[in-house]
Legacy VTK file of the C-alpha trace (Angstrom):
# vtk DataFile Version 3.0
C-alpha trace
ASCII
DATASET POLYDATA
POINTS 421 float
7.274 14.276 22.153
3.880 15.765 23.022
1.529 16.577 20.212
0.830 20.261 19.735
-2.437 21.225 18.097
-2.130 23.662 15.240
1.315 22.432 14.170
2.113 22.083 10.519
-0.055 19.713 8.495
-3.304 19.765 6.577
-5.091 17.749 9.295
-3.199 19.164 12.273
-6.298 20.240 14.256
-7.971 16.820 13.965
-7.764 13.656 16.074
-8.001 10.021 14.990
-8.549 6.980 17.210
-6.921 4.033 15.454
-8.212 0.528 16.229
-6.884 -1.092 13.049
-4.506 -4.010 12.746
-2.134 -5.316 10.062
-1.998 -3.528 6.727
-5.255 -1.714 7.517
-3.145 0.486 9.805
-2.026 2.301 6.640
-5.304 4.239 6.903
-4.182 5.913 10.130
-0.623 6.301 8.850
-1.834 8.327 5.862
-3.950 10.572 8.097
-0.999 10.952 10.482
1.288 11.929 7.614
-1.242 14.641 6.780
-0.786 16.020 10.277
-3.655 14.438 12.219
-3.110 13.441 15.845
-3.505 9.691 15.403
-3.725 7.709 18.629
-2.991 4.031 18.072
-5.019 1.972 20.548
-3.525 -1.442 21.325
-4.569 -4.177 23.691
-2.472 -4.300 26.880
0.804 -5.926 25.949
0.700 -4.688 22.373
-0.960 -5.200 19.011
-0.788 -8.687 17.438
0.748 -7.094 14.342
3.945 -6.527 16.322
4.648 -10.253 15.912
4.684 -9.994 12.110
8.083 -10.155 10.448
10.478 -9.201 9.064
12.244 -7.970 12.191
15.062 -5.516 12.821
18.347 -7.417 12.447
16.263 -10.593 11.950
15.675 -10.876 15.699
12.031 -11.895 16.356
10.801 -9.397 18.924
7.436 -7.586 19.271
9.318 -4.307 19.561
11.340 -4.897 16.390
8.699 -5.674 13.767
9.577 -3.763 10.605
6.106 -4.574 9.263
4.498 -2.865 12.253
6.920 0.037 12.090
6.038 0.688 8.434
2.351 1.404 9.080
2.417 3.095 12.461
4.867 5.960 12.195
3.703 9.463 13.154
1.201 8.000 15.649
0.969 8.237 19.413
0.192 5.011 21.230
-1.897 3.906 24.206
-2.974 0.538 25.525
-6.643 -0.064 26.249
-8.854 -3.143 26.491
-12.126 -2.026 24.918
-13.643 -5.421 25.754
-13.545 -4.462 29.447
-16.304 -2.267 30.871
-13.852 0.313 32.222
-12.000 0.238 28.911
-15.172 1.036 27.001
-15.931 3.925 29.335
-12.485 5.378 28.656
-12.897 4.839 24.925
-16.220 6.717 24.950
-14.506 9.629 26.680
-11.796 9.660 24.041
-14.379 9.621 21.251
-15.883 12.874 22.526
-12.714 14.694 21.445
-12.092 12.611 18.313
-12.841 13.527 14.722
-12.278 10.065 13.245
-12.425 6.495 14.514
-10.885 3.842 12.255
-11.207 0.136 12.975
-10.748 -3.286 11.391
-12.634 -5.549 13.809
-15.072 -8.185 12.528
-18.447 -6.633 11.650
-20.716 -6.498 14.665
-17.910 -6.665 17.242
-17.995 -3.021 18.292
-21.807 -2.966 18.159
-21.877 -5.888 20.591
-19.741 -3.783 22.952
-22.097 -0.814 22.491
-19.351 1.278 20.936
-20.342 0.936 17.289
-21.130 3.950 15.137
-24.784 4.180 16.203
-23.710 4.499 19.842
-20.758 6.824 19.261
-22.578 9.354 17.101
-24.997 10.021 19.975
-22.196 11.574 22.023
-20.291 12.982 19.026
-22.519 13.587 15.966
-19.522 14.863 13.967
-17.454 11.715 14.367
-16.506 9.807 11.211
-16.033 6.060 11.693
-14.150 4.039 9.077
-14.747 0.286 9.316
-12.401 -1.863 7.226
-13.228 -5.574 6.988
-12.595 -8.440 4.566
-16.051 -8.366 2.939
-17.793 -5.286 4.304
-20.406 -4.804 7.011
-23.244 -6.597 5.234
-23.856 -9.425 2.778
-23.567 -13.228 3.005
-19.800 -13.118 3.645
-19.780 -10.187 6.077
-19.177 -12.260 9.227
-16.521 -14.491 7.679
-12.898 -14.063 8.667
-10.334 -13.936 5.890
-6.601 -13.589 5.380
-4.838 -11.385 2.863
-4.503 -14.441 0.617
-8.235 -15.188 0.750
-9.424 -11.657 -0.025
-6.927 -11.371 -2.855
-8.205 -14.648 -4.301
-11.901 -13.865 -3.865
-11.541 -10.380 -5.353
-10.503 -11.859 -8.701
-7.121 -10.172 -8.419
-5.173 -13.415 -8.092
-6.768 -14.945 -11.188
-4.750 -12.597 -13.387
-1.388 -13.174 -11.679
0.991 -15.898 -12.742
1.827 -17.938 -15.796
-0.972 -19.190 -18.062
0.026 -22.860 -17.698
0.228 -22.777 -13.889
-2.181 -21.970 -11.014
-2.694 -18.337 -9.958
-0.109 -16.875 -7.587
-0.191 -14.492 -4.638
1.964 -11.370 -4.475
4.414 -12.324 -1.744
3.999 -9.235 0.423
0.511 -8.609 1.879
-1.401 -6.244 -0.380
-5.126 -6.621 0.183
-5.378 -5.120 3.668
-3.068 -2.301 2.589
-5.425 -1.513 -0.299
-8.317 -1.457 2.175
-6.395 0.917 4.417
-5.608 3.293 1.562
-9.223 3.381 0.378
-10.323 3.910 3.971
-8.108 6.996 4.226
-9.429 8.387 0.938
-13.020 7.821 2.033
-12.326 9.448 5.409
-11.101 12.620 3.720
-14.140 12.731 1.438
-16.408 12.329 4.466
-14.404 15.018 6.240
-15.130 17.465 3.400
-18.828 16.672 3.718
-18.652 17.220 7.476
-16.958 20.579 7.036
-19.812 21.743 4.804
-22.723 20.057 6.625
-21.574 19.374 10.178
-22.512 15.704 9.784
-20.343 12.727 10.569
-20.961 9.334 8.997
-20.057 5.648 8.969
-17.756 4.421 6.177
-17.886 0.743 5.209
-14.737 -0.439 3.379
-14.606 -3.957 1.932
-11.072 -5.239 1.355
-12.432 -7.633 -1.268
-13.987 -4.729 -3.163
-10.841 -2.622 -2.746
-8.832 -5.318 -4.521
-11.492 -5.726 -7.227
-11.271 -1.967 -7.846
-7.567 -2.449 -8.553
-8.447 -4.667 -11.523
-9.636 -1.567 -13.393
-10.871 -2.678 -16.838
-10.491 -6.425 -16.227
-13.885 -6.730 -14.555
-15.736 -5.249 -17.544
-13.687 -7.020 -20.211
-16.386 -9.651 -20.674
-18.983 -7.002 -21.428
-16.651 -5.327 -23.926
-15.221 -8.311 -25.782
-17.177 -11.377 -24.703
-14.131 -13.002 -23.083
-12.241 -12.992 -19.819
-8.760 -11.638 -19.435
-6.396 -14.464 -18.504
-3.012 -14.898 -16.878
-0.254 -14.215 -19.378
2.841 -14.333 -17.164
5.588 -12.022 -18.415
3.876 -11.256 -21.709
1.546 -8.697 -23.240
-1.463 -10.124 -24.994
-2.015 -8.037 -28.151
-4.948 -9.539 -29.983
-4.073 -13.213 -30.515
-0.328 -12.549 -30.141
1.738 -12.884 -26.941
4.696 -10.482 -26.738
7.087 -11.004 -23.783
8.102 -7.938 -21.784
10.384 -9.562 -19.189
14.011 -10.259 -20.133
17.096 -11.338 -18.239
20.215 -9.202 -18.307
23.661 -9.656 -16.763
22.650 -8.541 -13.278
18.899 -8.976 -13.104
15.880 -8.261 -15.250
14.610 -5.552 -17.571
11.163 -4.811 -18.933
10.870 -4.017 -22.656
7.797 -2.724 -24.468
8.283 -4.285 -27.901
5.767 -2.636 -30.217
5.316 -1.560 -33.811
2.417 -0.557 -36.041
1.345 3.005 -36.718
2.592 4.813 -33.608
5.940 6.527 -34.350
7.229 6.348 -30.761
6.685 2.572 -30.679
8.456 2.074 -33.999
11.362 4.321 -32.993
11.795 2.427 -29.721
11.861 -1.027 -31.324
14.135 0.157 -34.124
16.376 1.792 -31.508
17.115 -1.457 -29.698
17.893 -3.155 -33.028
20.332 -0.330 -33.801
22.020 -0.883 -30.437
22.246 -4.607 -31.189
23.810 -3.861 -34.570
26.457 -1.645 -32.975
27.443 -4.657 -30.877
27.390 -7.049 -33.832
24.378 -8.928 -32.438
21.568 -7.907 -34.812
20.826 -10.540 -37.481
20.663 -9.087 -41.022
16.945 -9.890 -41.350
16.208 -7.943 -38.136
18.189 -4.894 -39.296
15.822 -4.480 -42.254
12.660 -5.462 -40.380
9.689 -3.163 -41.132
8.249 -2.353 -37.702
5.348 -0.384 -39.170
3.950 -3.058 -41.457
5.553 -6.342 -40.416
4.805 -5.862 -36.686
1.184 -4.880 -37.246
-0.560 -7.033 -34.624
-3.354 -7.863 -37.056
-0.801 -9.471 -39.392
2.286 -10.558 -37.469
2.558 -14.237 -36.551
3.572 -15.658 -33.193
6.499 -17.357 -34.958
7.861 -13.970 -36.109
7.438 -12.474 -32.633
9.252 -15.416 -31.047
12.136 -15.065 -33.509
12.568 -11.361 -32.732
12.265 -11.930 -29.001
14.964 -14.620 -28.995
17.446 -12.329 -30.770
16.752 -9.479 -28.329
16.905 -11.812 -25.326
20.353 -13.079 -26.356
21.562 -9.489 -26.705
20.203 -8.231 -23.367
21.999 -11.046 -21.536
25.236 -9.205 -22.385
24.145 -5.902 -20.775
23.743 -4.673 -17.223
20.699 -2.848 -15.912
22.722 0.362 -15.744
23.738 0.047 -19.394
20.116 -0.570 -20.377
18.939 2.484 -18.456
21.614 4.717 -19.986
20.749 3.658 -23.518
16.999 3.897 -22.907
17.334 7.527 -21.836
19.663 8.377 -24.690
17.608 6.859 -27.509
14.073 6.916 -26.060
13.837 3.122 -26.022
10.839 1.918 -24.010
12.859 -0.326 -21.718
13.694 -0.091 -18.018
15.479 -2.106 -15.335
13.365 -4.087 -12.901
14.379 -2.637 -9.526
15.221 -4.717 -6.487
14.909 -3.315 -2.972
18.624 -2.434 -3.076
18.168 -0.680 -6.424
15.374 1.421 -4.963
17.483 2.303 -1.937
20.384 3.448 -4.130
18.299 5.129 -6.840
19.333 8.793 -7.323
15.746 9.842 -8.130
14.545 8.798 -4.676
17.608 10.418 -3.101
17.124 13.714 -4.894
13.504 13.862 -3.721
14.445 12.860 -0.136
11.998 9.960 -0.334
13.760 8.033 2.428
13.652 9.553 5.903
15.914 8.581 8.776
13.919 8.134 11.994
15.636 7.736 15.333
14.702 4.715 17.481
16.390 5.372 20.846
15.261 2.009 22.212
17.155 0.278 19.372
20.122 2.589 19.571
19.803 3.271 15.857
18.113 5.347 13.187
16.031 3.427 10.646
15.222 4.547 7.111
11.521 4.884 6.317
9.646 5.551 3.125
8.646 9.182 3.352
5.073 10.514 3.270
2.941 9.529 0.305
2.880 12.998 -1.320
4.574 16.381 -1.284
2.434 19.443 -0.483
3.757 22.956 -0.876
1.690 24.670 1.844
0.868 21.922 4.341
3.951 19.728 4.290
3.740 16.041 5.136
6.433 15.060 7.592
7.735 12.079 9.523
7.545 13.578 13.014
7.829 10.538 15.257
8.805 6.896 15.173
6.082 4.281 15.760
5.084 4.176 19.443
6.025 1.542 21.979
3.041 -0.241 23.584
1.372 2.261 25.931
4.094 4.848 25.365
1.667 7.758 25.644
-0.610 6.390 28.343
0.384 9.007 30.924
0.301 11.800 28.355
-3.260 11.019 27.321
-4.849 9.444 30.373
-3.330 11.674 33.029
-2.875 14.981 31.217
-5.922 14.897 28.952
-8.501 12.693 30.687
-7.283 13.817 34.138
-7.108 10.309 35.571
-5.065 10.089 38.754
-1.983 7.928 39.182
-3.968 5.775 41.622
-6.719 5.243 39.043
-4.162 4.393 36.388
-2.502 1.879 38.692
-5.840 0.146 39.292
-6.560 0.077 35.551
-3.106 -1.347 34.870
-3.398 -3.999 37.556
-6.767 -5.078 36.157
-5.213 -5.160 32.651
-7.565 -2.527 31.253
-4.576 -0.441 30.098
LINES 1 422
421 0 1 2 3 4 5 6 7 8 9 10 11 12 13 14 15 16 17 18 19 20 21 22 23 24 25 26 27 28 29 30 31 32 33 34 35 36 37 38 39 40 41 42 43 44 45 46 47 48 49 50 51 52 53 54 55 56 57 58 59 60 61 62 63 64 65 66 67 68 69 70 71 72 73 74 75 76 77 78 79 80 81 82 83 84 85 86 87 88 89 90 91 92 93 94 95 96 97 98 99 100 101 102 103 104 105 106 107 108 109 110 111 112 113 114 115 116 117 118 119 120 121 122 123 124 125 126 127 128 129 130 131 132 133 134 135 136 137 138 139 140 141 142 143 144 145 146 147 148 149 150 151 152 153 154 155 156 157 158 159 160 161 162 163 164 165 166 167 168 169 170 171 172 173 174 175 176 177 178 179 180 181 182 183 184 185 186 187 188 189 190 191 192 193 194 195 196 197 198 199 200 201 202 203 204 205 206 207 208 209 210 211 212 213 214 215 216 217 218 219 220 221 222 223 224 225 226 227 228 229 230 231 232 233 234 235 236 237 238 239 240 241 242 243 244 245 246 247 248 249 250 251 252 253 254 255 256 257 258 259 260 261 262 263 264 265 266 267 268 269 270 271 272 273 274 275 276 277 278 279 280 281 282 283 284 285 286 287 288 289 290 291 292 293 294 295 296 297 298 299 300 301 302 303 304 305 306 307 308 309 310 311 312 313 314 315 316 317 318 319 320 321 322 323 324 325 326 327 328 329 330 331 332 333 334 335 336 337 338 339 340 341 342 343 344 345 346 347 348 349 350 351 352 353 354 355 356 357 358 359 360 361 362 363 364 365 366 367 368 369 370 371 372 373 374 375 376 377 378 379 380 381 382 383 384 385 386 387 388 389 390 391 392 393 394 395 396 397 398 399 400 401 402 403 404 405 406 407 408 409 410 411 412 413 414 415 416 417 418 419 420
């Protein structure tokens, strides 16, 4: 499907050249969802991210990577070797009509090819380049390579994940590069606003390490506030010196309970509400039925022994209930408890269905339609849409090279034979 300028979307008139890999490709995906014409540029043969699993029907195949699909929908795709002289010439021509260039190469790589920001802005002063790298474009770590695991560890993020008596743990699905991609998209839009008011493009330097540190929110300043570091607490809340578990097993999975008391009426009502439910089922000990949540669960007074006693009684009760029963009661009595959703739960959840969060996208080459997470927001005037499935390697070569750059079939054949495209 050819892209038509001026079609629906907040960024419909604008073009993005996407040189990112892995989770960083989310940057281009977000701009594409907003309506931009995002052209994914892959090396001849296809992006290395196409070899990342999981795969459609668990069949390892570069054209069936669900990971790659997730971050490259709504994009067109071309193949181009920017390391080759002819490839760089073609890239420079493409930049002249581009509004954004996003990339995740090691710092200095594009500059060495004479296609870094300083070179590109000479031919297109309005271009915005977003560079996403593990540690940013400068500093003692700038030239170091790093995996998702490394940047998550070095950001401080991993230090707070896991149980207190065990080493830190990594979130199983890659997160760090995705965070860098999301911050890259946000920064690109801010720079775009500046360009619309000033006419100036600019270079954006996104550090994945810093993106993950930003996700720690108040943890990084906790030392300045209290003179101590936050620590791993596993499935518990740390309230002063007291640890209050929030993760509980139920009959078919897990639930998360905010067990609180003190002076806030909603907290007291919630905790008292679960005790009432326990009593209805004959599972609330007499001492718990008369427990004073306002005064006896004041975190400045309550002991860890008392908390543990309450938690054990609630844990025994929740093992008799399903997630659906917990959700129903939580909504009825305003109990601050919720089921912990699995991927299947999310897929079947009526809230997602009502909002049409999942979008079926046809993949003719697979002979199937695959469900995708829909665009990241809903906009009433400039709707975000899933307009196209992720491209095959070089799928739009003819469309862009022949129709837009006016290269002849003979020239394209030579470029293909020399593995430039």
